C-alpha positions, 0 to 999 in steps of 0.5 A: 276660750283656753280649754287646756287650762280648764282640764282636770285630772280625772283619775281614769287609769287604764283599769278604770278606762276599761271599766268605763268601756265595759259599762257600754257593753253592760248596757246593751248585752242580751246575756250575762257576760264574763270579761277578764283583764289580767287578774281582774274578772268582771261579771256583766249582767244585762239590763232587765228594762231599757227605756228611751228618754224623749231627750234623745229626740229633743236635744241636737248637738255636735261637738264638731261645732266646737273644734277648739274644745278637747275637755272630753278628749283627755284624762283617760286611756283611749281603747280601740278594739282591733277587730272593729276597725277599718283597714285604714284606721288599723294601718294608722294605729299600727304606724303609731307608737301605741300599747296593745293589751288583750281582754278576754270576753266570754273566753275569747281573746280580743286585742285592743290598741290603747293610748294614754291620755290620762295626763290632763296636760297631754293632747289626744293623738287624733286631734287636729285644728279642725277637731277629731280626725277619727270622729266617725270611727272613734273609741266607744267611750268617745262616741257618746259624750253627751248621750248617756246609758244611765243605770239605775237599781234593778238593772234598769237603763235609761238612754238620754242626752244630757250634759251631766256626763263624764265632763259635767264639772267642765264648762262644756260649750255645747248648747242643745238645739231642737232638731229641724226634722226627723231626718236630721236626727237620724243623720246625727244620731243613728251612725253612733249606734251603728258603730256600737252595733259593729263593736258588739258584733266584733265581740261576738256578743248577743246584744240589743243595739239593732233593736235600739236603732229600729226604735230610734228610727221610729221616734219611739220613747218609753220602755223597750220590749226586751222579752220579745227579742230572745 
């Protein structure tokens, strides 16, 4: 399939891409958080309720099964938080032509490396013929292509797996399959949340990601008890 011809311009400017980044932070913070980028100020409010959908345990997929697909790889700006990167990836980024921006989180300045992939005719700087070359250390916005932190009214978050995400209008080739074992689920899913945990720790923000990891490890669904955490 010619995926490149199927790309559409999403309108994800750098500012909109930053807002997308903040949506993941917003879903897992434990306390109100203020973020400032240039003259823009964002006030993030933690979820009052957080639920885990059964779909998390029922829908198995991997984008690496479709190395030619890059529908989720362009149309926005990729942001890498410097403090959360391994030395190898940090050295790789420093050797590339890349923009750097500063975002203040709770008064602390954080350096981000940014790549402009907004043009749908462009190619991601990290793609190879075998797919993503940094799949295990990709940006947060690339980490959960079909895992959604769906936000509802009254600060309610439901964690689910669905193709109704940023590329819902595209012919995503992924077909959900059942997991053969709980170990397969753990190997497939938990590392993504462990990456998110390292990201939140690097930002020095209190968060609920470790609690989410523990609950997912026990294959529990329903509403988390957030009041008992803090």
